[in-house]
N, C-alpha and C positions, 0 to 999 in steps of 0.2 A: 750715798755711794752710787756711782753710775752702774746701771744694769748692763750685764753682758748681752751682746746681740747674738741670737742663735740662728745660724745659717745651716740648712739642710741641703746637701747635694744628692740628687737622685741619679745614680749611674756612676760606676767606677771604671769607665774606659779612659782613653787618652784625654778627652775634654774634661770629664768629671774630676779626675785626679789632679790635672793641672789647675783647675779652678779651685779645688779644695786646698791644695798646697798654697796657692797664691794668697788666699784669704787669711792665712795665718801671719800676715804682716802686722795685723793688729792683735794685741794681746786681749782685747776686750770682745773679740769675736770668737764664739765657740762654734766649731765646724763639725758636723756629723755627715758622714758619707754612707748612703744606703746602696747596697749592691747585692745581687743574689748569689754571688760567688765569694768564697773566702780568699781568692787569689786574683791577681792582675793578669789579664789575658793580653798577650801581644798579638792582636788580631792580624797584623800584617805578616805574621809567621804561621798562620794556621795551615797554609799549604805545606810548610815544612814539617808540621806535626803529622800531617797525612802521610808524608814521605818518610818520616822517621828520623829527620836530621835535627829536630828541635821540638821541645814539649810546649813551647809557646806560652809558658806560665811563669810568673814571678811572684814571690812572696810580696804582699802589699807593703810590708815594712821596708822593702827595698826601694819603694817609689813614693811612699806616703809619709808625710810629716808625722812625727811621733804623737803630737797632741790632737790629731784628728781622731774622732770616735768613729770607728767602723762598725756598722750594723749589717750583718749578713742576713739579708731578707729581701723580699720583692715588695716594691710599692705598688699598691692596687688602686689607690684613689688619692686625689688632692682636694681637700675641702678649702676653697679659697676664702670663704667668709670666716671660717674658724681658724684658718692658717694651720692646718694639720695634714699629715700624710698618713694614710691607712696602710698597715703592713699586712702581708699575706698570713703571717702567723698570729694575727690578732692585735688589737690595740692600735694606737695612733701615736705619731710623734709630732710635737709642736714646732713651729718655726716662726722666726720673724721675717726671714727672707729665704727664698728657695732658688736653687740653680737646678734647671731641668736639663739633664745630660744623659738621657736614657739610650742614646745611640741608635743603631739600626740593626736589622737582621735580614733574613731571607724574605723576599717578597712571596706572597701567597702564589703558588704555581697554579695557573688556570689550565694548563695543558692536561688532558685526560691521562690519568695514571701517574703523573709526576709526583703528586703528594704521597702516593702509595709505594712507588717503586724506585724513585730517585733519591739520592742522598744530597741534601743542601749542605752548604759549607759557609756559614756566616757566624757560627758561634763555636765555643770550645766543645760543647757537648756533641754538636753535629760533626765537627772534625774528628772527634774521638770515635764516634759511631762509624764514620766513614773508614777510618783506619782499621777498625776491627773487621769491617766487611772486606777490605782489600786483603788483609791478612788471611781471611778465610777462603778467598778466591785463589784458584791456581795461578801460578806466575804467568802462564800463557793466556789467561782470561782476557777477553775484550773489555776495554774500559772506554766509556764515552763521557766526554765532558761537555756539558751544554752551557754555552755562554762564553763569548770571546772578549770579555773585559779583562782587566788585570788578574782577578781571582781565577778565571777560567784558564788563561794563558799560563799563569804561574803553576797551577795544579797540573795541567797537562804536561808541562815541561818537567816538572819534579818527577812525576810518575814515569814518563818516557825515559828519563835519564836512569831510572832504576831497572829498565828493561821491560816495562809494561808496554802492551799493545794499545795505543791511545788514539782515539779519533776526537777531534775538537770540532764541535758543531757551532758555527758562528751565528747562524740565522741570517744575518745580513753580511757584514764584513768583519774581518779580523781587526781587533783593537780599534774600535770606532774613534777613540780619542786621538789616536796616533796620527802624525803627518804621513803622507804616502811613503816618504823615504824611510821613516822609522818602521812603518808597517812592513815594508819589504825586508828590512833587516830582521824583524821578528819572524817573518815567514820563512826566511832562510834558516834561521836557527832552529825553528820547529821542525823543519824538513830534516835538518842534520840529526835531530833527535829521534827521527822516525815518526813524528806525529803527523797523522792524516788530517788535513784541515779542510772542512767543508763550508764554503761561503755561498752567499746568494739566497734569495727568498725561497727557492725550491728546497733548500736544506733546512728550513725552519722545522723544528720538532712539532709533529702533529699529535703524537701520543707516545707515552712510555709504558712498556710492557715488562713483565718479569725479567725477560732475558733478551729483549729487543727494543730498539728505538725506531719509531715510524716517522719518516720525514714527510714534508708537505707534498712531495711529488710521488708518494707511494712507496718509496724505497724503505726497506727495513734493514737496520744495522744490527748485527749481533752485539749484545752488550750485557756482560755479566754483572758489571757494576756501572750504573749511570749516575754521574755527579752533576748536580744542578747548581750553576752559579749565575744564572740569568736573573738579574734584577735584585734590588734591595727594597725593604720596606722599613717602617718605624713602628715602634710600639704605639698602641692607641690610648695610652694613659692620659694624655692631654685632652683628647676628644671625649673620653668617658668621663673626665672630671669637669666638663662644661667649658673648657678653654678653647679659644679660637685657634683653628689650625688650617694649614693649607690642604689641598686635595689629598696628598700623601699621608697626612696626619702629623706633620711637623708643627711645632708650636710657632704661631705667627708673632713676631716681634717688630720692634722698630730697629733703627740701625745701631742703637746701643745695646741690642739684644734683650731688651726689656719687653715682656709680654704686653700685647696691645690691650689686654684686659685688666692687668694688675701690675703696678710698678714694683711690687715685692717679689715678683717671679721673673727670673732671667733665664734664658736658654743658651746652650752651647752645644757645639758638635753637630753630628748628623741629624739630630732631632730639632734643629733650629731653622726657622725660615724668616730671616730678617727682611722686612719690607716685601715679603712674598717673593723674594729673589734669592733663594738659598744658595750657598756655596756648594761646590762639588763635595760629596761625601768622601772624606779622606783624612788620614792622620795629619797631613800637611796643613789642613784647615783646622782640625780638632784642637791642636795645641794653642794656637793664637786665639781661637774662639773661646776656649776655656779660660785663658789668661784675661781676655777682654770681659767676659762675663763677670769674673772676680773683680776686675777693676771698676766695672759699672757699679756693682754692689758696694765696693769700698768707698767710691766717690759719693754714692747716695747716703751711706751710713755717716760719712763725715759732713753731710749737708751740702755737698757740691753738686754740680751738674755733670752727669755722665757724658762722655764724647762718643760720636759714632765710630763704628769699627772701620778701620782702614786696612784692607787685606788684598794683596795681589799674589797670584800663584807664580811658581817658577818652573813647574813641569810635573811629569809623572814617572816614577821608577818601577820597573817590572823585572823580576828575576825570571831567567830562562834556564832553570836547573841551577846547580850549585856552582857552575863554572862560567856562566854567561848571564848577561842581563842587558837592559837598555834604560838609559835615562833620556827621556824625551823632554826637551826644553819647551817652554811655553811663554807666551806673552802674559802680561799681568792679568789679563781677562780670561786666562786659562785656555787660550787657543794655541794649539801646538804649532811650533815653528819647524823649519827645515833641520834645525840643529839637534843632534842627538849624540850620545856616547853609548856604544854597544860592546859586545864581547866581554872579555875579562874586565876591562875597566868599568863597564856597565855593572858587572856583578859586584865589584868592589864598591861602587857608588851605592848600590842597593843595600849592601851590608852595612855601609856607613850610615845610611838613612835609618835602618832598623836600630842600630846602636845608638845614634844621636837622638832618636825620638824618645827613648827610655832615659837617656842622659839628661835631657831637658826636664823630665819629671823629677829625676833625683836631685838635680841642681835646684829646682824650685822648692823641693822639700827641705833641703839644707839652707837655702837662702831665698826665701819667698820674695817675689818681685824681681828676680834676676832675669827672667826671660824677656827679651825684647825681639820683636820680629822685624827684619829689615825689609820686608816686602813693601814696596810703595803702593799707593792707592790705585785701584783699578779705575781708570778714567771712563771706560765703557759702562761700569756699574753706575758711576755718577750720572752719565747721560741717561741711562734707563730710569734712574730714580727721578731725574728732573722731568722726564717725559711723563712718568706715572703720577707723580705727586706734587709737581710744580716746584720742587726744591731738591737740591742734590742729596740731602739726607733728612729723614724724618726721625723725630725723637718723641718719646713718650711724654705726655703732659700729665703731671700728677694731679689727682683729683683733690 
């Protein structure tokens, strides 16, 4: 009798759930998902949780295939030689293959006082804590949002629409990813909502205090609640387990998403660094990366040769309150173009993206293998790989 293959997926976010569902194409593959929470978090809705328009949580059975074994626990170590995962509650769990999809979180804040007095916003627990702090603060209390990427813009917009007095401190410029035309459209909507936007190096945060934010030029802003959205980091599980990582701590892989250290470990989502050229952290990349990680393992289990990932981007979607938004179109290499959709159509597109991201997970749970991504390959990535490695795509060589 043929022995079943045990695959452990660490991380139950967009990439991990997609990978776990897709693996169920084979009846002889047993899939175990390890995640510290008992529910799926719609991370792209965390700003809505803060504003009170959505709880950003779904029951796992709404997005996870029935025969996947869910373990609610945290992975604390990976023993590559023994092929086991250590759990926070004690004991280990054995695997034949492992998908590393631990995601990302708030980067360690190096600004004095930020860790003590600012509220990060990269996890469910952080969003819930921030919501409680806002509920406790007077409606007229000054709110400062630090960081002008999508999370900062969305949070500032959400709160301003509720009548909060909000200052958005950009550090450098508003929405660095955006094309100048799209940036102007975002700035216009923020102004309409009453958000004060501070740009330029002089507005970089120098320190966070209990009720103020100090800027680089010495100015002090009153701030009853300071929200920190500047930067993301990844868990150090791979590094602590002796696996090769990039400078940020993402697992180094080849273009099939296979670890450069062990062909039985495959990475997906924000915690993957294929060829040390990671894709932008986003749900847009997470789904296809999760699906490709599963395809790599399924190919290897079947005795085949995994193929390199082919993924190009289409843009970035940002909500600007509940009634406005922007979809910034991009080239395949994730460079913003002049084209964008703003206003109410932009808000509808963002709502469609949020709905569609979960729908893809549900579809994959019901019919594994159904997701196909129509993004054509990024030619710029191929050129970078050619320059770095002498070939357009590198793949893991089995030992």
